[in-house]
PDB file of N, CA, C and O in Angstrom, chain B, residues numbered from 101:
ATOM      1  N   MET B 101    -116.786  66.099   6.421  1.00  0.00           N
ATOM      2  CA  MET B 101    -116.919  64.826   5.403  1.00  0.00           C
ATOM      3  C   MET B 101    -117.472  65.384   4.179  1.00  0.00           C
ATOM      4  O   MET B 101    -118.236  66.349   4.208  1.00  0.00           O
ATOM      5  N   ASP B 102    -117.060  64.731   2.954  1.00  0.00           N
ATOM      6  CA  ASP B 102    -117.654  64.892   1.813  1.00  0.00           C
ATOM      7  C   ASP B 102    -118.717  64.147   1.316  1.00  0.00           C
ATOM      8  O   ASP B 102    -118.730  62.918   1.389  1.00  0.00           O
ATOM      9  N   THR B 103    -119.658  64.837   0.788  1.00  0.00           N
ATOM     10  CA  THR B 103    -120.933  64.187   0.347  1.00  0.00           C
ATOM     11  C   THR B 103    -120.607  63.232  -1.123  1.00  0.00           C
ATOM     12  O   THR B 103    -119.696  63.387  -1.937  1.00  0.00           O
ATOM     13  N   ILE B 104    -121.414  62.490  -1.109  1.00  0.00           N
ATOM     14  CA  ILE B 104    -121.103  61.620  -2.299  1.00  0.00           C
ATOM     15  C   ILE B 104    -121.730  61.990  -3.366  1.00  0.00           C
ATOM     16  O   ILE B 104    -121.364  61.394  -4.379  1.00  0.00           O
ATOM     17  N   LYS B 105    -122.666  62.875  -3.523  1.00  0.00           N
ATOM     18  CA  LYS B 105    -123.046  63.463  -4.784  1.00  0.00           C
ATOM     19  C   LYS B 105    -123.051  65.216  -4.421  1.00  0.00           C
ATOM     20  O   LYS B 105    -123.369  65.753  -3.359  1.00  0.00           O
ATOM     21  N   GLU B 106    -122.584  65.856  -5.703  1.00  0.00           N
ATOM     22  CA  GLU B 106    -122.745  67.397  -5.165  1.00  0.00           C
ATOM     23  C   GLU B 106    -124.233  67.858  -4.927  1.00  0.00           C
ATOM     24  O   GLU B 106    -124.557  68.735  -4.126  1.00  0.00           O
ATOM     25  N   LEU B 107    -125.150  67.096  -5.789  1.00  0.00           N
ATOM     26  CA  LEU B 107    -126.424  67.871  -5.690  1.00  0.00           C
ATOM     27  C   LEU B 107    -127.374  66.801  -5.470  1.00  0.00           C
ATOM     28  O   LEU B 107    -127.031  65.682  -5.852  1.00  0.00           O
ATOM     29  N   ILE B 108    -128.639  66.959  -4.857  1.00  0.00           N
ATOM     30  CA  ILE B 108    -129.778  66.096  -4.626  1.00  0.00           C
ATOM     31  C   ILE B 108    -130.910  66.706  -5.862  1.00  0.00           C
ATOM     32  O   ILE B 108    -131.242  67.884  -5.988  1.00  0.00           O
ATOM     33  N   ASN B 109    -131.345  65.617  -6.650  1.00  0.00           N
ATOM     34  CA  ASN B 109    -132.368  66.109  -7.587  1.00  0.00           C
ATOM     35  C   ASN B 109    -133.505  65.628  -7.134  1.00  0.00           C
ATOM     36  O   ASN B 109    -133.746  64.437  -7.328  1.00  0.00           O
ATOM     37  N   LYS B 110    -134.470  66.482  -6.414  1.00  0.00           N
ATOM     38  CA  LYS B 110    -135.649  65.739  -5.950  1.00  0.00           C
ATOM     39  C   LYS B 110    -136.730  66.658  -6.973  1.00  0.00           C
ATOM     40  O   LYS B 110    -137.008  67.853  -6.869  1.00  0.00           O
ATOM     41  N   GLY B 111    -137.239  65.635  -8.012  1.00  0.00           N
ATOM     42  CA  GLY B 111    -138.378  66.147  -8.746  1.00  0.00           C
ATOM     43  C   GLY B 111    -137.768  67.132  -9.485  1.00  0.00           C
ATOM     44  O   GLY B 111    -138.427  68.169  -9.548  1.00  0.00           O
ATOM     45  N   GLY B 112    -136.681  67.133 -10.081  1.00  0.00           N
ATOM     46  CA  GLY B 112    -136.071  68.450 -10.962  1.00  0.00           C
ATOM     47  C   GLY B 112    -135.601  69.267 -10.058  1.00  0.00           C
ATOM     48  O   GLY B 112    -134.707  69.901 -10.619  1.00  0.00           O
ATOM     49  N   GLU B 113    -135.706  69.623  -8.928  1.00  0.00           N
ATOM     50  CA  GLU B 113    -135.437  70.670  -7.895  1.00  0.00           C
ATOM     51  C   GLU B 113    -133.761  70.403  -7.529  1.00  0.00           C
ATOM     52  O   GLU B 113    -133.567  69.351  -6.920  1.00  0.00           O
ATOM     53  N   LYS B 114    -132.809  71.045  -7.761  1.00  0.00           N
ATOM     54  CA  LYS B 114    -131.437  70.758  -7.419  1.00  0.00           C
ATOM     55  C   LYS B 114    -130.962  71.168  -5.958  1.00  0.00           C
ATOM     56  O   LYS B 114    -130.667  72.354  -5.812  1.00  0.00           O
ATOM     57  N   ILE B 115    -130.873  70.479  -5.062  1.00  0.00           N
ATOM     58  CA  ILE B 115    -130.534  70.772  -3.797  1.00  0.00           C
ATOM     59  C   ILE B 115    -129.049  70.427  -3.364  1.00  0.00           C
ATOM     60  O   ILE B 115    -128.486  69.343  -3.510  1.00  0.00           O
ATOM     61  N   SER B 116    -128.511  71.640  -2.771  1.00  0.00           N
ATOM     62  CA  SER B 116    -127.064  71.349  -2.051  1.00  0.00           C
ATOM     63  C   SER B 116    -127.247  70.927  -1.079  1.00  0.00           C
ATOM     64  O   SER B 116    -127.935  71.540  -0.263  1.00  0.00           O
ATOM     65  N   PRO B 117    -126.564  69.424  -0.733  1.00  0.00           N
ATOM     66  CA  PRO B 117    -126.643  68.890   0.653  1.00  0.00           C
ATOM     67  C   PRO B 117    -125.716  69.867   1.588  1.00  0.00           C
ATOM     68  O   PRO B 117    -125.876  70.006   2.801  1.00  0.00           O
ATOM     69  N   VAL B 118    -124.861  70.423   0.909  1.00  0.00           N
ATOM     70  CA  VAL B 118    -123.862  71.529   2.116  1.00  0.00           C
ATOM     71  C   VAL B 118    -124.808  72.467   2.478  1.00  0.00           C
ATOM     72  O   VAL B 118    -124.704  72.977   3.594  1.00  0.00           O
ATOM     73  N   GLU B 119    -125.626  72.761   1.815  1.00  0.00           N
ATOM     74  CA  GLU B 119    -126.595  73.886   2.284  1.00  0.00           C
ATOM     75  C   GLU B 119    -127.523  73.270   3.652  1.00  0.00           C
ATOM     76  O   GLU B 119    -127.709  73.891   4.699  1.00  0.00           O
ATOM     77  N   ILE B 120    -127.938  72.157   3.392  1.00  0.00           N
ATOM     78  CA  ILE B 120    -128.783  71.684   4.635  1.00  0.00           C
ATOM     79  C   ILE B 120    -127.623  71.319   6.034  1.00  0.00           C
ATOM     80  O   ILE B 120    -127.936  71.413   7.221  1.00  0.00           O
ATOM     81  N   ASP B 121    -126.358  70.927   5.543  1.00  0.00           N
ATOM     82  CA  ASP B 121    -125.616  70.481   6.540  1.00  0.00           C
ATOM     83  C   ASP B 121    -125.100  71.950   7.222  1.00  0.00           C
ATOM     84  O   ASP B 121    -124.782  72.075   8.405  1.00  0.00           O
ATOM     85  N   ASN B 122    -125.094  72.766   6.455  1.00  0.00           N
ATOM     86  CA  ASN B 122    -124.586  74.154   7.324  1.00  0.00           C
ATOM     87  C   ASN B 122    -125.555  74.815   8.238  1.00  0.00           C
ATOM     88  O   ASN B 122    -125.245  75.491   9.219  1.00  0.00           O
ATOM     89  N   VAL B 123    -126.934  74.516   7.760  1.00  0.00           N
ATOM     90  CA  VAL B 123    -127.979  74.961   8.562  1.00  0.00           C
ATOM     91  C   VAL B 123    -128.298  74.257   9.813  1.00  0.00           C
ATOM     92  O   VAL B 123    -128.645  74.879  10.816  1.00  0.00           O
ATOM     93  N   VAL B 124    -128.196  73.049   9.784  1.00  0.00           N
ATOM     94  CA  VAL B 124    -128.032  71.872  11.019  1.00  0.00           C
ATOM     95  C   VAL B 124    -126.770  72.268  11.920  1.00  0.00           C
ATOM     96  O   VAL B 124    -126.839  72.248  13.149  1.00  0.00           O
ATOM     97  N   ALA B 125    -125.695  72.602  11.272  1.00  0.00           N
ATOM     98  CA  ALA B 125    -124.350  72.832  12.164  1.00  0.00           C
ATOM     99  C   ALA B 125    -124.933  74.055  12.922  1.00  0.00           C
ATOM    100  O   ALA B 125    -124.236  74.362  13.889  1.00  0.00           O
ATOM    101  N   GLN B 126    -125.952  74.779  12.750  1.00  0.00           N
ATOM    102  CA  GLN B 126    -126.008  75.848  13.303  1.00  0.00           C
ATOM    103  C   GLN B 126    -126.709  75.545  14.989  1.00  0.00           C
ATOM    104  O   GLN B 126    -126.678  76.453  15.820  1.00  0.00           O
ATOM    105  N   ASN B 127    -127.191  74.452  15.256  1.00  0.00           N
ATOM    106  CA  ASN B 127    -127.446  74.149  16.225  1.00  0.00           C
ATOM    107  C   ASN B 127    -126.418  73.619  17.097  1.00  0.00           C
ATOM    108  O   ASN B 127    -125.711  72.674  16.750  1.00  0.00           O
ATOM    109  N   PRO B 128    -126.280  74.381  18.575  1.00  0.00           N
ATOM    110  CA  PRO B 128    -125.129  74.092  19.514  1.00  0.00           C
ATOM    111  C   PRO B 128    -125.169  72.610  19.722  1.00  0.00           C
ATOM    112  O   PRO B 128    -124.065  72.145  20.006  1.00  0.00           O
ATOM    113  N   SER B 129    -126.054  71.832  19.661  1.00  0.00           N
ATOM    114  CA  SER B 129    -126.001  70.282  20.416  1.00  0.00           C
ATOM    115  C   SER B 129    -125.558  69.597  19.058  1.00  0.00           C
ATOM    116  O   SER B 129    -125.284  68.443  19.387  1.00  0.00           O
ATOM    117  N   VAL B 130    -125.380  69.716  17.883  1.00  0.00           N
ATOM    118  CA  VAL B 130    -124.913  69.075  16.750  1.00  0.00           C
ATOM    119  C   VAL B 130    -123.285  69.158  16.557  1.00  0.00           C
ATOM    120  O   VAL B 130    -122.651  70.202  16.401  1.00  0.00           O
ATOM    121  N   GLY B 131    -122.807  67.970  16.598  1.00  0.00           N
ATOM    122  CA  GLY B 131    -121.195  68.005  16.289  1.00  0.00           C
ATOM    123  C   GLY B 131    -120.843  67.504  15.266  1.00  0.00           C
ATOM    124  O   GLY B 131    -119.641  67.617  15.027  1.00  0.00           O
ATOM    125  N   GLU B 132    -121.727  66.731  14.211  1.00  0.00           N
ATOM    126  CA  GLU B 132    -121.507  66.553  12.708  1.00  0.00           C
ATOM    127  C   GLU B 132    -123.010  66.215  12.299  1.00  0.00           C
ATOM    128  O   GLU B 132    -123.928  65.876  13.046  1.00  0.00           O
ATOM    129  N   ALA B 133    -123.024  66.447  10.539  1.00  0.00           N
ATOM    130  CA  ALA B 133    -124.448  66.279  10.365  1.00  0.00           C
ATOM    131  C   ALA B 133    -123.641  66.029   8.804  1.00  0.00           C
ATOM    132  O   ALA B 133    -122.527  66.407   8.440  1.00  0.00           O
ATOM    133  N   ILE B 134    -124.678  65.252   8.087  1.00  0.00           N
ATOM    134  CA  ILE B 134    -124.182  64.826   6.538  1.00  0.00           C
ATOM    135  C   ILE B 134    -125.815  64.690   5.923  1.00  0.00           C
ATOM    136  O   ILE B 134    -126.646  63.908   6.387  1.00  0.00           O
ATOM    137  N   SER B 135    -126.012  65.458   4.993  1.00  0.00           N
ATOM    138  CA  SER B 135    -126.999  65.154   4.304  1.00  0.00           C
ATOM    139  C   SER B 135    -126.927  64.364   2.947  1.00  0.00           C
ATOM    140  O   SER B 135    -125.934  64.544   2.242  1.00  0.00           O
ATOM    141  N   PHE B 136    -127.644  63.737   2.646  1.00  0.00           N
ATOM    142  CA  PHE B 136    -127.469  62.970   1.167  1.00  0.00           C
ATOM    143  C   PHE B 136    -128.941  62.602   0.488  1.00  0.00           C
ATOM    144  O   PHE B 136    -130.015  62.806   1.053  1.00  0.00           O
ATOM    145  N   ALA B 137    -128.782  62.016  -0.842  1.00  0.00           N
ATOM    146  CA  ALA B 137    -129.957  61.314  -1.497  1.00  0.00           C
ATOM    147  C   ALA B 137    -130.192  60.082  -0.902  1.00  0.00           C
ATOM    148  O   ALA B 137    -129.431  59.191  -0.523  1.00  0.00           O
ATOM    149  N   ILE B 138    -131.676  60.240  -0.895  1.00  0.00           N
ATOM    150  CA  ILE B 138    -132.360  58.740  -0.593  1.00  0.00           C
ATOM    151  C   ILE B 138    -133.317  58.501  -1.838  1.00  0.00           C
ATOM    152  O   ILE B 138    -133.755  59.485  -2.434  1.00  0.00           O
ATOM    153  N   ASP B 139    -133.636  57.271  -2.226  1.00  0.00           N
ATOM    154  CA  ASP B 139    -134.622  56.955  -3.413  1.00  0.00           C
ATOM    155  C   ASP B 139    -135.885  57.154  -2.794  1.00  0.00           C
ATOM    156  O   ASP B 139    -136.204  56.719  -1.688  1.00  0.00           O
ATOM    157  N   ASP B 140    -136.822  58.060  -3.814  1.00  0.00           N
ATOM    158  CA  ASP B 140    -138.025  58.173  -3.573  1.00  0.00           C
ATOM    159  C   ASP B 140    -139.020  57.979  -4.604  1.00  0.00           C
ATOM    160  O   ASP B 140    -138.794  58.669  -5.599  1.00  0.00           O
ATOM    161  N   GLU B 141    -140.117  57.207  -4.678  1.00  0.00           N
ATOM    162  CA  GLU B 141    -140.833  56.713  -5.532  1.00  0.00           C
ATOM    163  C   GLU B 141    -141.282  58.116  -6.208  1.00  0.00           C
ATOM    164  O   GLU B 141    -140.795  58.350  -7.314  1.00  0.00           O
ATOM    165  N   MET B 142    -142.041  58.936  -5.727  1.00  0.00           N
ATOM    166  CA  MET B 142    -142.444  60.182  -6.494  1.00  0.00           C
ATOM    167  C   MET B 142    -141.572  60.925  -6.866  1.00  0.00           C
ATOM    168  O   MET B 142    -141.688  61.267  -8.043  1.00  0.00           O
ATOM    169  N   TYR B 143    -140.462  61.447  -6.161  1.00  0.00           N
ATOM    170  CA  TYR B 143    -139.479  62.540  -6.610  1.00  0.00           C
ATOM    171  C   TYR B 143    -138.343  61.948  -7.156  1.00  0.00           C
ATOM    172  O   TYR B 143    -137.458  62.770  -7.394  1.00  0.00           O
ATOM    173  N   GLY B 144    -138.095  60.877  -7.412  1.00  0.00           N
ATOM    174  CA  GLY B 144    -136.555  60.290  -7.761  1.00  0.00           C
ATOM    175  C   GLY B 144    -135.799  60.136  -6.639  1.00  0.00           C
ATOM    176  O   GLY B 144    -135.406  59.013  -6.323  1.00  0.00           O
ATOM    177  N   GLN B 145    -135.474  61.333  -5.834  1.00  0.00           N
ATOM    178  CA  GLN B 145    -134.605  61.467  -5.037  1.00  0.00           C
ATOM    179  C   GLN B 145    -135.334  62.141  -3.994  1.00  0.00           C
ATOM    180  O   GLN B 145    -136.352  62.700  -4.403  1.00  0.00           O
ATOM    181  N   ASP B 146    -135.104  62.246  -2.784  1.00  0.00           N
ATOM    182  CA  ASP B 146    -135.449  62.887  -1.643  1.00  0.00           C
ATOM    183  C   ASP B 146    -134.174  63.098  -0.594  1.00  0.00           C
ATOM    184  O   ASP B 146    -133.049  62.670  -0.852  1.00  0.00           O
ATOM    185  N   ILE B 147    -134.437  63.662   0.361  1.00  0.00           N
ATOM    186  CA  ILE B 147    -133.399  64.042   1.432  1.00  0.00           C
ATOM    187  C   ILE B 147    -133.240  63.431   2.456  1.00  0.00           C
ATOM    188  O   ILE B 147    -134.251  63.448   3.158  1.00  0.00           O
ATOM    189  N   GLY B 148    -132.335  62.838   2.904  1.00  0.00           N
ATOM    190  CA  GLY B 148    -131.882  62.144   4.083  1.00  0.00           C
ATOM    191  C   GLY B 148    -130.779  62.723   4.693  1.00  0.00           C
ATOM    192  O   GLY B 148    -129.828  63.158   4.043  1.00  0.00           O
ATOM    193  N   LEU B 149    -130.864  62.763   6.179  1.00  0.00           N
ATOM    194  CA  LEU B 149    -129.992  63.594   7.020  1.00  0.00           C
ATOM    195  C   LEU B 149    -129.494  62.703   8.340  1.00  0.00           C
ATOM    196  O   LEU B 149    -130.329  62.268   9.134  1.00  0.00           O
ATOM    197  N   ALA B 150    -128.213  62.491   8.493  1.00  0.00           N
ATOM    198  CA  ALA B 150    -127.757  61.794   9.591  1.00  0.00           C
ATOM    199  C   ALA B 150    -126.973  62.977  10.512  1.00  0.00           C
ATOM    200  O   ALA B 150    -126.207  63.822  10.050  1.00  0.00           O
ATOM    201  N   VAL B 151    -127.300  62.847  11.720  1.00  0.00           N
ATOM    202  CA  VAL B 151    -126.637  63.743  12.850  1.00  0.00           C
ATOM    203  C   VAL B 151    -126.060  62.949  13.941  1.00  0.00           C
ATOM    204  O   VAL B 151    -126.398  61.849  14.377  1.00  0.00           O
ATOM    205  N   VAL B 152    -125.035  63.814  14.315  1.00  0.00           N
ATOM    206  CA  VAL B 152    -124.277  63.083  15.473  1.00  0.00           C
ATOM    207  C   VAL B 152    -124.432  64.302  16.259  1.00  0.00           C
ATOM    208  O   VAL B 152    -124.213  65.437  15.836  1.00  0.00           O
ATOM    209  N   LEU B 153    -124.888  63.939  17.630  1.00  0.00           N
ATOM    210  CA  LEU B 153    -125.213  65.033  18.716  1.00  0.00           C
ATOM    211  C   LEU B 153    -123.871  64.937  19.463  1.00  0.00           C
ATOM    212  O   LEU B 153    -123.125  63.957  19.451  1.00  0.00           O
ATOM    213  N   LYS B 154    -123.685  66.022  20.070  1.00  0.00           N
ATOM    214  CA  LYS B 154    -122.480  65.998  20.877  1.00  0.00           C
ATOM    215  C   LYS B 154    -122.726  65.558  22.252  1.00  0.00           C
ATOM    216  O   LYS B 154    -123.897  65.508  22.629  1.00  0.00           O
ATOM    217  N   ASP B 155    -121.453  65.118  23.333  1.00  0.00           N
ATOM    218  CA  ASP B 155    -121.861  64.449  24.161  1.00  0.00           C
ATOM    219  C   ASP B 155    -122.711  64.989  25.143  1.00  0.00           C
ATOM    220  O   ASP B 155    -122.573  66.200  25.319  1.00  0.00           O
ATOM    221  N   GLY B 156    -123.551  64.418  25.826  1.00  0.00           N
ATOM    222  CA  GLY B 156    -124.586  65.085  26.591  1.00  0.00           C
ATOM    223  C   GLY B 156    -125.517  65.870  26.252  1.00  0.00           C
ATOM    224  O   GLY B 156    -126.239  66.380  27.109  1.00  0.00           O
ATOM    225  N   GLU B 157    -125.683  66.125  24.858  1.00  0.00           N
ATOM    226  CA  GLU B 157    -126.750  67.101  24.334  1.00  0.00           C
ATOM    227  C   GLU B 157    -128.001  66.469  24.012  1.00  0.00           C
ATOM    228  O   GLU B 157    -127.908  65.410  23.391  1.00  0.00           O
ATOM    229  N   LYS B 158    -129.149  66.886  24.299  1.00  0.00           N
ATOM    230  CA  LYS B 158    -130.418  66.383  24.099  1.00  0.00           C
ATOM    231  C   LYS B 158    -131.221  66.937  22.882  1.00  0.00           C
ATOM    232  O   LYS B 158    -132.440  66.899  23.052  1.00  0.00           O
ATOM    233  N   ALA B 159    -130.845  67.384  21.829  1.00  0.00           N
ATOM    234  CA  ALA B 159    -131.615  68.171  20.665  1.00  0.00           C
ATOM    235  C   ALA B 159    -132.580  67.021  20.246  1.00  0.00           C
ATOM    236  O   ALA B 159    -132.217  65.849  20.347  1.00  0.00           O
ATOM    237  N   THR B 160    -133.696  67.330  19.819  1.00  0.00           N
ATOM    238  CA  THR B 160    -134.469  66.229  19.392  1.00  0.00           C
ATOM    239  C   THR B 160    -134.563  66.398  17.777  1.00  0.00           C
ATOM    240  O   THR B 160    -134.317  67.516  17.323  1.00  0.00           O
ATOM    241  N   LEU B 161    -134.893  65.389  16.925  1.00  0.00           N
ATOM    242  CA  LEU B 161    -135.063  65.457  15.710  1.00  0.00           C
ATOM    243  C   LEU B 161    -136.052  66.309  15.454  1.00  0.00           C
ATOM    244  O   LEU B 161    -135.881  66.924  14.402  1.00  0.00           O
ATOM    245  N   ASP B 162    -136.982  66.556  16.011  1.00  0.00           N
ATOM    246  CA  ASP B 162    -138.030  67.720  15.796  1.00  0.00           C
ATOM    247  C   ASP B 162    -137.248  69.194  15.775  1.00  0.00           C
ATOM    248  O   ASP B 162    -137.371  70.026  14.877  1.00  0.00           O
ATOM    249  N   ASP B 163    -136.474  69.321  16.880  1.00  0.00           N
ATOM    250  CA  ASP B 163    -135.724  70.626  17.134  1.00  0.00           C
ATOM    251  C   ASP B 163    -135.018  70.721  15.612  1.00  0.00           C
ATOM    252  O   ASP B 163    -135.121  71.729  14.913  1.00  0.00           O
ATOM    253  N   LEU B 164    -134.512  69.889  15.332  1.00  0.00           N
ATOM    254  CA  LEU B 164    -133.642  70.029  13.878  1.00  0.00           C
ATOM    255  C   LEU B 164    -134.628  70.424  12.484  1.00  0.00           C
ATOM    256  O   LEU B 164    -134.346  71.147  11.528  1.00  0.00           O
ATOM    257  N   ARG B 165    -135.681  69.776  12.732  1.00  0.00           N
ATOM    258  CA  ARG B 165    -136.648  69.642  11.653  1.00  0.00           C
ATOM    259  C   ARG B 165    -137.088  71.355  11.486  1.00  0.00           C
ATOM    260  O   ARG B 165    -137.000  72.032  10.461  1.00  0.00           O
ATOM    261  N   LYS B 166    -137.630  71.824  12.974  1.00  0.00           N
ATOM    262  CA  LYS B 166    -137.901  73.144  12.988  1.00  0.00           C
ATOM    263  C   LYS B 166    -136.744  74.184  12.520  1.00  0.00           C
ATOM    264  O   LYS B 166    -137.025  75.223  11.924  1.00  0.00           O
ATOM    265  N   LEU B 167    -135.669  73.877  12.784  1.00  0.00           N
ATOM    266  CA  LEU B 167    -134.811  74.793  12.550  1.00  0.00           C
ATOM    267  C   LEU B 167    -134.351  74.765  10.834  1.00  0.00           C
ATOM    268  O   LEU B 167    -134.125  75.804  10.214  1.00  0.00           O
ATOM    269  N   ILE B 168    -134.297  73.900  10.447  1.00  0.00           N
ATOM    270  CA  ILE B 168    -134.136  73.584   9.002  1.00  0.00           C
ATOM    271  C   ILE B 168    -135.306  74.375   8.390  1.00  0.00           C
ATOM    272  O   ILE B 168    -135.023  75.192   7.515  1.00  0.00           O
ATOM    273  N   THR B 169    -136.412  74.241   8.706  1.00  0.00           N
ATOM    274  CA  THR B 169    -137.741  74.918   7.995  1.00  0.00           C
ATOM    275  C   THR B 169    -137.651  76.633   8.201  1.00  0.00           C
ATOM    276  O   THR B 169    -138.245  77.438   7.484  1.00  0.00           O
ATOM    277  N   THR B 170    -136.806  76.964   9.302  1.00  0.00           N
ATOM    278  CA  THR B 170    -136.874  78.261   9.269  1.00  0.00           C
ATOM    279  C   THR B 170    -135.844  79.039   8.453  1.00  0.00           C
ATOM    280  O   THR B 170    -135.846  80.262   8.308  1.00  0.00           O
ATOM    281  N   GLU B 171    -134.862  78.079   7.879  1.00  0.00           N
ATOM    282  CA  GLU B 171    -133.643  78.537   7.067  1.00  0.00           C
ATOM    283  C   GLU B 171    -133.640  78.357   5.658  1.00  0.00           C
ATOM    284  O   GLU B 171    -132.807  78.946   4.969  1.00  0.00           O
ATOM    285  N   VAL B 172    -134.615  77.492   5.093  1.00  0.00           N
ATOM    286  CA  VAL B 172    -134.548  76.876   3.721  1.00  0.00           C
ATOM    287  C   VAL B 172    -135.919  76.800   3.284  1.00  0.00           C
ATOM    288  O   VAL B 172    -136.838  76.600   4.078  1.00  0.00           O
ATOM    289  N   ALA B 173    -136.108  76.979   1.853  1.00  0.00           N
ATOM    290  CA  ALA B 173    -137.478  76.279   1.480  1.00  0.00           C
ATOM    291  C   ALA B 173    -137.950  74.914   2.201  1.00  0.00           C
ATOM    292  O   ALA B 173    -137.232  74.118   2.806  1.00  0.00           O
ATOM    293  N   LYS B 174    -139.505  74.840   1.958  1.00  0.00           N
ATOM    294  CA  LYS B 174    -140.018  73.928   2.657  1.00  0.00           C
ATOM    295  C   LYS B 174    -139.455  72.460   1.771  1.00  0.00           C
ATOM    296  O   LYS B 174    -139.104  71.427   2.342  1.00  0.00           O
ATOM    297  N   PHE B 175    -139.469  72.634   0.468  1.00  0.00           N
ATOM    298  CA  PHE B 175    -139.208  71.282  -0.268  1.00  0.00           C
ATOM    299  C   PHE B 175    -137.765  70.877   0.069  1.00  0.00           C
ATOM    300  O   PHE B 175    -137.414  69.804  -0.422  1.00  0.00           O
ATOM    301  N   LYS B 176    -136.779  71.598   0.886  1.00  0.00           N
ATOM    302  CA  LYS B 176    -135.519  71.204   1.213  1.00  0.00           C
ATOM    303  C   LYS B 176    -135.353  70.392   2.560  1.00  0.00           C
ATOM    304  O   LYS B 176    -134.283  69.992   3.018  1.00  0.00           O
ATOM    305  N   LEU B 177    -136.807  70.196   3.194  1.00  0.00           N
ATOM    306  CA  LEU B 177    -136.705  69.624   4.400  1.00  0.00           C
ATOM    307  C   LEU B 177    -136.540  68.218   4.315  1.00  0.00           C
ATOM    308  O   LEU B 177    -137.370  67.479   3.785  1.00  0.00           O
ATOM    309  N   PRO B 178    -135.339  67.790   4.898  1.00  0.00           N
ATOM    310  CA  PRO B 178    -135.126  66.420   4.729  1.00  0.00           C
ATOM    311  C   PRO B 178    -136.391  65.045   5.248  1.00  0.00           C
ATOM    312  O   PRO B 178    -136.833  65.079   6.397  1.00  0.00           O
ATOM    313  N   LYS B 179    -136.728  64.219   4.523  1.00  0.00           N
ATOM    314  CA  LYS B 179    -137.524  63.196   4.473  1.00  0.00           C
ATOM    315  C   LYS B 179    -137.570  62.273   5.633  1.00  0.00           C
ATOM    316  O   LYS B 179    -138.557  61.953   6.297  1.00  0.00           O
ATOM    317  N   GLN B 180    -136.182  61.854   5.781  1.00  0.00           N
ATOM    318  CA  GLN B 180    -135.687  61.282   6.894  1.00  0.00           C
ATOM    319  C   GLN B 180    -134.578  62.000   7.589  1.00  0.00           C
ATOM    320  O   GLN B 180    -133.817  62.741   6.967  1.00  0.00           O
ATOM    321  N   VAL B 181    -134.453  61.731   9.218  1.00  0.00           N
ATOM    322  CA  VAL B 181    -133.512  62.210  10.012  1.00  0.00           C
ATOM    323  C   VAL B 181    -133.206  61.319  10.939  1.00  0.00           C
ATOM    324  O   VAL B 181    -134.066  60.888  11.707  1.00  0.00           O
ATOM    325  N   CYS B 182    -131.934  60.931  10.981  1.00  0.00           N
ATOM    326  CA  CYS B 182    -131.332  59.830  12.000  1.00  0.00           C
ATOM    327  C   CYS B 182    -130.449  60.415  12.785  1.00  0.00           C
ATOM    328  O   CYS B 182    -129.683  61.282  12.364  1.00  0.00           O
ATOM    329  N   ASP B 183    -130.465  59.982  14.060  1.00  0.00           N
ATOM    330  CA  ASP B 183    -129.673  60.312  15.039  1.00  0.00           C
ATOM    331  C   ASP B 183    -128.511  59.204  15.009  1.00  0.00           C
ATOM    332  O   ASP B 183    -128.926  58.059  15.193  1.00  0.00           O
ATOM    333  N   VAL B 184    -127.444  59.311  14.854  1.00  0.00           N
ATOM    334  CA  VAL B 184    -126.345  58.361  14.777  1.00  0.00           C
ATOM    335  C   VAL B 184    -125.217  58.561  15.793  1.00  0.00           C
ATOM    336  O   VAL B 184    -124.945  59.616  16.367  1.00  0.00           O
ATOM    337  N   GLU B 185    -124.641  57.452  15.913  1.00  0.00           N
ATOM    338  CA  GLU B 185    -123.304  57.708  17.084  1.00  0.00           C
ATOM    339  C   GLU B 185    -122.115  58.205  16.248  1.00  0.00           C
ATOM    340  O   GLU B 185    -121.265  58.897  16.809  1.00  0.00           O
ATOM    341  N   SER B 186    -121.991  57.892  14.913  1.00  0.00           N
ATOM    342  CA  SER B 186    -120.802  58.203  14.331  1.00  0.00           C
ATOM    343  C   SER B 186    -120.920  58.531  12.791  1.00  0.00           C
ATOM    344  O   SER B 186    -121.656  57.727  12.218  1.00  0.00           O
ATOM    345  N   LEU B 187    -120.446  59.395  12.065  1.00  0.00           N
ATOM    346  CA  LEU B 187    -120.193  59.455  10.349  1.00  0.00           C
ATOM    347  C   LEU B 187    -119.282  58.914  10.114  1.00  0.00           C
ATOM    348  O   LEU B 187    -119.017  59.149   8.935  1.00  0.00           O
ATOM    349  N   ALA B 188    -118.122  57.874  10.811  1.00  0.00           N
ATOM    350  CA  ALA B 188    -116.974  57.456  10.161  1.00  0.00           C
ATOM    351  C   ALA B 188    -117.525  56.207   9.638  1.00  0.00           C
ATOM    352  O   ALA B 188    -118.510  55.664  10.138  1.00  0.00           O
ATOM    353  N   TYR B 189    -116.872  55.745   8.608  1.00  0.00           N
ATOM    354  CA  TYR B 189    -116.897  54.489   7.880  1.00  0.00           C
ATOM    355  C   TYR B 189    -116.208  53.274   8.703  1.00  0.00           C
ATOM    356  O   TYR B 189    -114.994  53.331   8.900  1.00  0.00           O
ATOM    357  N   PRO B 190    -116.832  52.360   9.106  1.00  0.00           N
ATOM    358  CA  PRO B 190    -116.392  51.174  10.199  1.00  0.00           C
ATOM    359  C   PRO B 190    -115.204  50.731   9.305  1.00  0.00           C
ATOM    360  O   PRO B 190    -115.203  50.761   8.074  1.00  0.00           O
ATOM    361  N   VAL B 191    -114.211  50.322  10.094  1.00  0.00           N
ATOM    362  CA  VAL B 191    -112.849  49.866   9.430  1.00  0.00           C
ATOM    363  C   VAL B 191    -112.746  48.319   9.894  1.00  0.00           C
ATOM    364  O   VAL B 191    -112.899  47.927  11.051  1.00  0.00           O
ATOM    365  N   HIS B 192    -112.477  47.571   8.843  1.00  0.00           N
ATOM    366  CA  HIS B 192    -112.512  46.085   9.078  1.00  0.00           C
ATOM    367  C   HIS B 192    -111.029  45.494   9.198  1.00  0.00           C
ATOM    368  O   HIS B 192    -110.857  44.290   9.392  1.00  0.00           O
TER     369      HIS B 192
END
């Protein structure tokens, strides 16, 4: 899935959503993941992450946060992480 913007600008730091997505995809419980910019009063933008777990998998959001912190700089840790059923847009 394509990201809406190519970079997230968190307080002047440019963060690639693809970098975060690739790190999260290392967890075998993750089926899909996408990171994106969210509004933030202090930084202008921060990082949001939506994750679809594979059927029957039980990875916790804390597990995913720990994985991310071992692979990227601390300022790239998503502020919000959501477990969702699908990343597909609803068709009306």
